[in-house]
N, CA, C and O atoms as CSV, one atom per row, in Angstrom:
chain,resi,resn,atom,element,x,y,z
A,1,MET,N,N,120.037,84.777,89.465
A,1,MET,CA,C,120.662,84.563,88.167
A,1,MET,C,C,119.798,83.588,87.361
A,1,MET,O,O,119.402,82.540,87.873
A,2,VAL,N,N,119.517,83.917,86.150
A,2,VAL,CA,C,118.680,83.096,85.279
A,2,VAL,C,C,119.579,82.151,84.490
A,2,VAL,O,O,120.532,82.575,83.836
A,3,GLU,N,N,119.255,80.855,84.567
A,3,GLU,CA,C,120.048,79.867,83.833
A,3,GLU,C,C,119.507,79.718,82.420
A,3,GLU,O,O,118.298,79.760,82.192
A,4,SER,N,N,120.391,79.548,81.509
A,4,SER,CA,C,120.001,79.393,80.114
A,4,SER,C,C,119.558,77.957,79.860
A,4,SER,O,O,120.263,77.026,80.249
A,5,PRO,N,N,118.415,77.754,79.220
A,5,PRO,CA,C,117.977,76.378,78.891
A,5,PRO,C,C,118.968,75.676,77.964
A,5,PRO,O,O,119.118,74.455,78.006
A,6,PHE,N,N,119.636,76.463,77.132
A,6,PHE,CA,C,120.632,75.887,76.227
A,6,PHE,C,C,121.772,75.247,77.015
A,6,PHE,O,O,122.232,74.158,76.669
A,7,LEU,N,N,122.225,75.916,78.065
A,7,LEU,CA,C,123.313,75.374,78.881
A,7,LEU,C,C,122.868,74.116,79.632
A,7,LEU,O,O,123.652,73.182,79.802
A,8,ASN,N,N,121.618,74.095,80.076
A,8,ASN,CA,C,121.095,72.903,80.751
A,8,ASN,C,C,121.062,71.708,79.793
A,8,ASN,O,O,121.447,70.599,80.162
A,9,ILE,N,N,120.606,71.941,78.581
A,9,ILE,CA,C,120.547,70.873,77.578
A,9,ILE,C,C,121.957,70.417,77.220
A,9,ILE,O,O,122.206,69.220,77.078
A,10,LEU,N,N,122.877,71.363,77.073
A,10,LEU,CA,C,124.258,71.040,76.746
A,10,LEU,C,C,124.903,70.199,77.852
A,10,LEU,O,O,125.626,69.246,77.564
A,11,ALA,N,N,124.647,70.545,79.099
A,11,ALA,CA,C,125.186,69.783,80.234
A,11,ALA,C,C,124.594,68.380,80.260
A,11,ALA,O,O,125.305,67.408,80.518
A,12,LEU,N,N,123.316,68.273,79.998
A,12,LEU,CA,C,122.661,66.961,79.974
A,12,LEU,C,C,123.237,66.084,78.859
A,12,LEU,O,O,123.495,64.900,79.075
A,13,VAL,N,N,123.438,66.653,77.681
A,13,VAL,CA,C,124.011,65.913,76.556
A,13,VAL,C,C,125.431,65.463,76.897
A,13,VAL,O,O,125.825,64.345,76.566
A,14,ALA,N,N,126.194,66.327,77.556
A,14,ALA,CA,C,127.564,65.974,77.936
A,14,ALA,C,C,127.576,64.801,78.907
A,14,ALA,O,O,128.402,63.897,78.779
A,15,VAL,N,N,126.668,64.809,79.875
A,15,VAL,CA,C,126.603,63.713,80.852
A,15,VAL,C,C,126.175,62.418,80.164
A,15,VAL,O,O,126.734,61.358,80.448
A,16,VAL,N,N,125.206,62.486,79.276
A,16,VAL,CA,C,124.745,61.292,78.561
A,16,VAL,C,C,125.875,60.722,77.702
A,16,VAL,O,O,126.088,59.510,77.680
A,17,LEU,N,N,126.596,61.590,76.999
A,17,LEU,CA,C,127.714,61.113,76.177
A,17,LEU,C,C,128.813,60.491,77.036
A,17,LEU,O,O,129.409,59.486,76.651
A,18,LEU,N,N,129.079,61.080,78.185
A,18,LEU,CA,C,130.080,60.525,79.090
A,18,LEU,C,C,129.689,59.125,79.548
A,18,LEU,O,O,130.531,58.228,79.597
A,19,VAL,N,N,128.417,58.938,79.882
A,19,VAL,CA,C,127.938,57.626,80.316
A,19,VAL,C,C,128.017,56.617,79.167
A,19,VAL,O,O,128.423,55.474,79.376
A,20,VAL,N,N,127.635,57.029,77.969
A,20,VAL,CA,C,127.663,56.130,76.809
A,20,VAL,C,C,129.090,55.720,76.475
A,20,VAL,O,O,129.351,54.542,76.230
A,21,VAL,N,N,130.014,56.669,76.460
A,21,VAL,CA,C,131.409,56.352,76.137
A,21,VAL,C,C,132.023,55.462,77.213
A,21,VAL,O,O,132.742,54.514,76.898
A,22,THR,N,N,131.745,55.760,78.475
A,22,THR,CA,C,132.268,54.940,79.565
A,22,THR,C,C,131.703,53.514,79.486
A,22,THR,O,O,132.436,52.547,79.690
A,23,GLY,N,N,130.429,53.385,79.195
A,23,GLY,CA,C,129.819,52.064,79.040
A,23,GLY,C,C,130.413,51.302,77.865
A,23,GLY,O,O,130.633,50.094,77.952
A,24,GLY,N,N,130.672,52.000,76.772
A,24,GLY,CA,C,131.278,51.356,75.605
A,24,GLY,C,C,132.679,50.853,75.901
A,24,GLY,O,O,133.048,49.753,75.491
A,25,ILE,N,N,133.453,51.649,76.607
A,25,ILE,CA,C,134.812,51.226,76.969
A,25,ILE,C,C,134.741,50.020,77.906
A,25,ILE,O,O,135.520,49.077,77.768
A,26,GLY,N,N,133.820,50.051,78.846
A,26,GLY,CA,C,133.652,48.910,79.749
A,26,GLY,C,C,133.258,47.652,79.001
A,26,GLY,O,O,133.773,46.570,79.286
A,27,TYR,N,N,132.343,47.786,78.037
A,27,TYR,CA,C,131.912,46.628,77.246
A,27,TYR,C,C,133.068,46.058,76.427
A,27,TYR,O,O,133.259,44.843,76.387
A,28,LEU,N,N,133.837,46.927,75.775
A,28,LEU,CA,C,134.959,46.452,74.966
A,28,LEU,C,C,136.024,45.782,75.829
A,28,LEU,O,O,136.623,44.787,75.420
A,29,THR,N,N,136.259,46.318,77.010
A,29,THR,CA,C,137.232,45.716,77.925
A,29,THR,C,C,136.760,44.339,78.358
A,29,THR,O,O,137.543,43.388,78.374
A,30,LEU,N,N,135.488,44.226,78.710
A,30,LEU,CA,C,134.934,42.935,79.125
A,30,LEU,C,C,134.970,41.927,77.980
A,30,LEU,O,O,135.308,40.763,78.196
A,31,ALA,N,N,134.630,42.355,76.776
A,31,ALA,CA,C,134.646,41.459,75.620
A,31,ALA,C,C,136.065,40.975,75.322
A,31,ALA,O,O,136.267,39.800,75.019
A,32,ASP,N,N,137.044,41.872,75.405
A,32,ASP,CA,C,138.439,41.493,75.167
A,32,ASP,C,C,138.914,40.493,76.218
A,32,ASP,O,O,139.585,39.514,75.889
A,33,TRP,N,N,138.569,40.737,77.472
A,33,TRP,CA,C,138.956,39.832,78.560
A,33,TRP,C,C,138.336,38.446,78.349
A,33,TRP,O,O,139.002,37.427,78.525
A,34,ARG,N,N,137.049,38.423,77.968
A,34,ARG,CA,C,136.359,37.154,77.741
A,34,ARG,C,C,136.978,36.395,76.563
A,34,ARG,O,O,137.179,35.183,76.642
A,35,ASP,N,N,137.277,37.105,75.476
A,35,ASP,CA,C,137.881,36.468,74.305
A,35,ASP,C,C,139.277,35.945,74.614
A,35,ASP,O,O,139.642,34.853,74.176
A,36,ARG,N,N,140.061,36.716,75.365
A,36,ARG,CA,C,141.412,36.274,75.727
A,36,ARG,C,C,141.333,35.013,76.593
A,36,ARG,O,O,142.114,34.080,76.409
A,37,ARG,N,N,140.398,34.991,77.527
A,37,ARG,CA,C,140.242,33.808,78.372
A,37,ARG,C,C,139.850,32.588,77.537
A,37,ARG,O,O,140.345,31.485,77.768
A,38,ARG,N,N,138.959,32.796,76.564
A,38,ARG,CA,C,138.522,31.705,75.694
A,38,ARG,C,C,139.687,31.190,74.846
A,38,ARG,O,O,139.849,29.980,74.686
A,39,ARG,N,N,140.508,32.112,74.296
A,39,ARG,CA,C,141.672,31.693,73.495
A,39,ARG,C,C,142.684,30.932,74.337
A,39,ARG,O,O,143.237,29.928,73.888
A,40,ASP,N,N,142.932,31.404,75.561
A,40,ASP,CA,C,143.883,30.712,76.440
A,40,ASP,C,C,143.375,29.312,76.786
A,40,ASP,O,O,144.153,28.358,76.818
A,41,GLU,N,N,142.089,29.192,77.041
A,41,GLU,CA,C,141.505,27.883,77.352
A,41,GLU,C,C,141.618,26.958,76.141
A,41,GLU,O,O,141.910,25.771,76.283
A,42,GLU,N,N,141.385,27.512,74.945
A,42,GLU,CA,C,141.495,26.730,73.714
A,42,GLU,C,C,142.927,26.244,73.509
A,42,GLU,O,O,143.146,25.104,73.101
A,43,LYS,N,N,143.897,27.106,73.789
A,43,LYS,CA,C,145.310,26.711,73.666
A,43,LYS,C,C,145.637,25.569,74.620
A,43,LYS,O,O,146.307,24.605,74.250
A,44,ARG,N,N,145.151,25.693,75.856
A,44,ARG,CA,C,145.441,24.654,76.850
A,44,ARG,C,C,144.837,23.314,76.453
A,44,ARG,O,O,145.492,22.280,76.589
A,45,THR,N,N,143.600,23.314,75.966
A,45,THR,CA,C,142.969,22.044,75.588
A,45,THR,C,C,143.627,21.469,74.343
A,45,THR,O,O,143.769,20.251,74.231
A,46,THR,N,N,144.035,22.329,73.397
A,46,THR,CA,C,144.713,21.851,72.187
A,46,THR,C,C,146.075,21.270,72.536
A,46,THR,O,O,146.464,20.228,72.009
A,47,ARG,N,N,146.790,21.938,73.417
A,47,ARG,CA,C,148.111,21.466,73.819
A,47,ARG,C,C,148.024,20.121,74.539
A,47,ARG,O,O,148.856,19.241,74.318
A,48,SER,N,N,147.014,19.963,75.399
A,48,SER,CA,C,146.909,18.715,76.148
A,48,SER,C,C,146.405,17.568,75.268
A,48,SER,O,O,146.611,16.402,75.606
A,49,ALA,N,N,145.746,17.880,74.144
A,49,ALA,CA,C,145.242,16.842,73.260
A,49,ALA,C,C,146.316,16.331,72.305
A,49,ALA,O,O,146.185,15.232,71.765
A,50,LEU,N,N,147.375,17.107,72.089
A,50,LEU,CA,C,148.432,16.672,71.176
A,50,LEU,C,C,149.286,15.585,71.827
A,50,LEU,O,O,149.525,15.624,73.034
A,51,PRO,N,N,149.746,14.616,71.031
A,51,PRO,CA,C,150.633,13.594,71.599
A,51,PRO,C,C,151.973,14.210,71.974
A,51,PRO,O,O,152.451,15.127,71.307
A,52,LYS,N,N,152.571,13.710,73.031
A,52,LYS,CA,C,153.854,14.242,73.501
A,52,LYS,C,C,154.983,13.691,72.645
A,52,LYS,O,O,155.014,12.505,72.316
A,53,ARG,N,N,155.919,14.586,72.288
A,53,ARG,CA,C,157.088,14.166,71.520
A,53,ARG,C,C,158.172,13.726,72.468
A,53,ARG,O,O,158.305,14.267,73.566
A,54,ARG,N,N,158.946,12.750,72.051
A,54,ARG,CA,C,160.076,12.273,72.876
A,54,ARG,C,C,161.362,12.397,72.131
A,54,ARG,O,O,162.417,12.048,72.659
């Protein structure tokens, strides 16, 4: 059976797009996690720096 070069190129493009989209989702997830951790740390330091009310 003779394989079509068009199908080979199409399969390669599909795999490349899958890798790019998966990498992008991973990057956005990591960035969100890092930002959330930074905001939580900022809240904790701000809260501990405020004088306590009685």
